[in-house]
C-alpha positions in Angstrom: -19.4 15.8 10.6 -19.6 18.5 8.1 -16.2 18.9 6.9 -13.0 17.4 7.9 -9.6 19.1 7.2 -6.2 17.1 6.3 -3.0 18.2 7.3 -1.7 19.5 3.6 1.6 18.6 3.4 4.1 21.6 2.6 6.2 21.0 5.1 7.3 17.3 4.1 10.5 17.4 3.8 11.6 14.4 6.0 14.5 13.5 3.6 16.0 10.5 4.2 14.0 9.7 7.2 10.9 9.3 4.9 11.3 6.2 3.2 8.7 4.8 0.1 6.8 2.2 1.0 9.0 -0.4 -1.4 12.1 -0.3 2.1 10.1 -0.2 4.9 10.7 -2.1 7.9 8.5 -4.5 8.9 7.8 -4.7 12.5 8.8 -8.2 13.6 7.1 -10.5 15.7 7.4 -10.3 18.9 7.6 -13.9 20.7 5.3 -12.9 23.4 2.5 -11.1 21.0 -1.1 -12.2 22.7 -3.0 -14.2 20.2 -7.1 -13.4 20.8 -9.4 -16.1 19.9 -10.4 -14.3 16.8 -7.1 -15.4 15.1 -5.3 -10.9 16.3 -1.9 -11.5 17.2 0.0 -8.3 18.6 3.3 -7.9 16.6 4.0 -4.6 18.2 3.7 -2.2 20.6 5.3 1.1 22.7 3.5 0.7 26.7 5.6 3.9 27.3 7.1 2.4 30.6 10.7 3.8 29.5 12.1 7.1 30.6 12.3 8.5 27.4 10.7 8.6 23.5 12.0 4.9 22.3 13.5 6.0 19.9 13.4 2.7 17.5 9.9 3.4 17.5 9.5 6.9 16.7 10.7 10.4 15.6 9.9 13.7 16.9 9.3 15.7 14.2 9.4 19.2 14.5 9.2 19.8 11.0 5.1 20.2 10.3 3.5 24.3 9.5 0.5 23.0 8.3 -3.9 23.7 7.8 -2.9 27.4 9.7 -2.0 25.1 12.7 -0.8 27.8 15.5 1.6 25.7 17.1 5.8 25.5 16.6 6.6 21.5 17.6 9.7 20.7 19.6 12.0 18.2 20.9 11.6 19.8 24.6 10.8 17.3 27.1 8.2 20.7 27.8 6.6 19.5 25.0 7.4 15.5 24.5 7.9 13.5 27.5 7.6 9.6 28.9 7.2 9.0 32.8 5.1 6.8 34.9 4.1 5.2 32.0 2.5 7.3 29.2 3.6 9.6 27.1 3.1 13.3 27.4 2.3 15.5 24.2 2.0 19.0 26.1 0.9 22.1 24.8 2.2 25.6 25.6 1.1 29.5 25.0 5.1 30.1 24.9 6.3 31.5 21.4 9.2 29.6 19.3 9.9 29.8 15.8 7.2 32.9 15.3 4.2 31.1 16.3 2.1 31.8 19.8 1.8 27.7 21.0 4.5 25.4 21.4 3.7 21.5 21.7 4.9 18.2 20.0 4.4 15.3 17.1 5.5 11.9 16.9 5.5 9.3 13.7 6.6 6.0 13.4 7.9 6.9 9.9 10.8 4.7 8.3 10.4 2.4 12.1 7.0 1.1 12.2 5.5 0.9 9.9 2.4 -1.6 9.0 0.4 -3.2 6.1 -3.3 -3.7 6.8 -4.6 -5.3 10.6 -5.2 -3.4 14.5 -4.3 -0.2 15.8 -4.8 1.1 19.0 -4.1 3.3 21.3 -5.7 4.2 25.2 -6.0 8.1 25.1 -6.9 10.8 27.5 -7.6 14.5 25.9 -7.2 18.1 27.3 -10.1 20.0 26.4 -10.5 23.3 25.3 -12.2 24.4 21.9 -9.1 24.7 19.2 -6.9 21.9 20.7 -6.3 19.7 18.1 -5.0 16.2 19.1 -5.0 13.4 16.7 -4.3 10.1 16.2 -3.9 8.8 12.4 -2.4 7.1 9.7 -0.4 8.1 6.4 1.0 5.9 3.8 4.7 5.1 3.8 5.6 6.1 -0.2 4.4 9.7 0.3 7.5 11.0 -0.6 6.7 9.5 -3.8 3.5 10.0 -4.1 2.8 13.2 -2.3 -0.4 13.7 0.0 -3.0 12.5 -0.7 -2.9 10.1 -3.3 -0.1 8.3 -0.3 -3.7 7.7 1.5 -4.5 9.4 4.9 -6.5 7.1 7.6 -7.4 9.6 10.2 -8.0 7.1 13.8 -9.4 9.8 16.6 -9.7 13.8 16.1 -10.3 15.6 18.7 -10.7 19.8 18.7 -11.1 21.0 22.2 -14.5 19.7 22.9 -15.5 16.8 25.9 -18.0 15.0 23.3 -17.2 13.6 20.6 -14.2 12.4 18.5 -14.4 12.2 14.3 -12.8 10.1 12.5 -11.6 10.2 8.4 -10.3 8.9 4.7 -8.0 11.4 2.9 -7.3 10.3 -0.2 -7.0 11.3 -4.1 -10.5 12.8 -5.3 -11.7 12.3 -1.2 -9.2 15.2 0.3 -9.3 17.8 2.5 -13.3 18.7 2.7 -13.4 14.3 2.5 -16.5 12.5 2.3 -15.6 10.0 4.3 -16.1 11.2 7.7 -17.8 10.6 11.3 -18.8 11.7 14.0 -18.7 10.5 17.2 -19.7 10.2 21.2 -17.6 8.3 23.7 -19.5 6.6 26.5 -17.8 9.4 29.1 -15.9 12.8 28.4 -12.9 12.2 26.1 -10.8 13.7 29.4 -11.3 10.1 30.7 -9.8 7.2 29.4 -10.8 5.7 26.1 -9.2 3.1 23.7 -9.3 4.2 20.2 -9.4 1.4 17.5 -9.1 0.9 13.4 -9.0 -2.0 11.9 -8.2 -2.1 8.2 -8.1 -5.3 5.5 -8.3 -5.0 1.6 -12.1 -4.5 2.0 -13.0 -2.3 4.2 -11.4 -0.1 7.6 -13.8 -0.3 10.3 -13.6 2.1 13.5 -13.4 1.4 17.1 -14.2 3.4 20.6 -13.3 1.5 23.8 -14.2 -1.8 21.1 -17.3 -0.8 20.6 -17.7 -0.4 16.5 -18.8 2.9 15.0 -17.9 2.6 12.1 -17.8 0.5 8.6 -16.6 2.3 5.7 -16.0 -0.2 2.8 -13.3 -0.3 -0.4 -16.6 0.2 -3.4 -17.6 3.3 -1.2 -14.1 4.5 -1.4 -14.0 3.9 -5.0 -17.0 6.0 -5.8 -14.7 9.0 -4.9 -11.0 7.8 -6.2 -8.4 5.6 -5.6 -8.4 3.3 -2.7 -5.1 4.3 -1.1 -4.8 1.7 2.2 -3.0 -1.6 0.6 0.7 -0.3 2.1 2.7 0.2 4.8 1.3 3.5 6.6 3.0 4.5 9.4 1.3 5.9 12.6 0.6 10.1 14.2 0.6 11.2 17.1 0.2 14.7 17.6 -0.7 17.9 19.6 -2.0 20.4 17.5 -3.4 24.2 18.3 -5.8 26.1 16.3 -6.1 25.6 12.4 -8.4 25.4 9.6 -10.7 22.2 10.9 -11.2 23.8 15.0 -11.7 27.4 13.2 -14.2 25.4 11.2 -16.1 24.1 14.2 -15.8 27.2 16.6 -15.6 29.9 14.1 -12.4 31.6 16.0 -10.0 34.1 14.6 -9.1 35.6 17.5 -6.8 36.1 19.5 -5.4 33.3 17.1 -6.9 30.8 14.3 -9.1 28.9 15.7 -8.5 29.5 18.8 -11.0 31.2 21.0 -10.4 33.6 23.5 -11.0 31.5 26.7 -8.7 28.6 25.2 -5.9 31.1 25.7 -6.8 32.1 28.4 -6.8 28.3 29.8 -3.6 27.8 27.8 -1.9 31.0 29.6 -3.0 29.3 33.1 -1.2 26.0 32.1 -0.3 24.0 29.4 -2.8 21.2 28.4 -1.7 17.8 27.4 -3.0 14.8 25.5 -1.7 11.4 27.6 -1.0 8.1 25.9 -0.9 5.2 27.9 -0.2 3.0 24.9 -0.4 2.2 21.3 -0.3 -1.7 20.5 -0.5 -3.5 16.6 -2.3 -6.5 15.5 -2.4 -8.5 13.0 -4.7 -11.3 11.8 -2.4 -14.7 11.4 
């Protein structure tokens, strides 16, 4: 991709809820964890089989305003809900706190943080240029080190186009318009269910779509640009932004909202758009 823009952290005032990695809880291994023939053991998952967000796994963060994004995150069930076996993050054309859109954002910070391993989710995305759903991770020491030194691992981002998603790494010396990125095409539109996965180790990071390897970045490649920032616990983020720097950089829209062209504003006026997540799972080698 021409550019991948990070979510800078001007609004990362999460207080005590944001724990440095030294004090981060370790997710316990479940007795029923699946043991694969290749040595991977599932250590945690959220299957979203309940009727609300599991507070032992996630916080709903409403205090993020970065990248000129156009949404206000809320805790409202209109924006964040669990039903029929899936998590639903829903964007609406709805004024709130001076922003034209509302949406939802979950973070596992302080609750579920993982050092290396396999992190994957089954996700179905809406389509409309300027919609910006994402599945990604940040270093749990962000309160201490700041961004980008904490490290950012983007497992899947989409800015509203039906035929591609992007991936990226951000760290000190390779942040913002990072050189470590890629654009990949699932076998069917992103509006279908797809499994997005990352596998990280001390030597490399690999990205997969529906089980197929699409990109490998080695530690040596990263260290050509700056410090490797991925040998520590990271937490998981699922969010649905609307507009902002990255979408605008792709679709060129400045009006009617930054990064949101008229056609997508009309789409949201006709009805809400939803990022749907079937499950999130984490495995580690044993």
